[in-house]
C-alpha positions, 0 to 999 in steps of 0.5 A, a space after each residue: 285515037 280517042 282518049 289517048 291525049 298525053 299517052 305516046 305511040 310507039 311506032 315501027 321503024 321498019 317493015 317486017 314482022 312483029 314478035 312479042 318475044 325473043 323465041 317462041 317458047 319464051 314469055 312475052 317481053 311486055 303485056 298490057 298493063 306492065 310498066 316499062 323503063 326507058 331502054 326495056 325491049 318492048 318487041 322484036 321486028 324482024 326485017 330480011 332475017 335480022 332481029 330489030 329489038 324495039 325499045 321503050 323511049 321513056 318510063 311508063 305503063 303499056 296501056 295498048 299493044 296494037 299488033 298481034 304476034 307474028 303479024 307483018 308491020 308496016 314502016 310507022 304502024 303503031 306497035 304500042 301505046 304508052 302512059 308516061 305518066 304511070 308509075 309503080 
């Protein structure tokens, strides 16, 4: 991807369904432009009725969200792009 030098891509560790919030009526965990902290939940990937929280591995800013809510994702598919140099 062009122009992403220095950014970190968060990928899906499993095949499943991508959810941006803990429930249909809840707010999204993160939006583009949000500052995130290491260990913060970014999304859920559901696989075989198990809800797997995907956490940020670093502090930074969400630059891009690659997947739409409730869409299927593959193992290794890009979910988020994080700028680790961005600080609040």
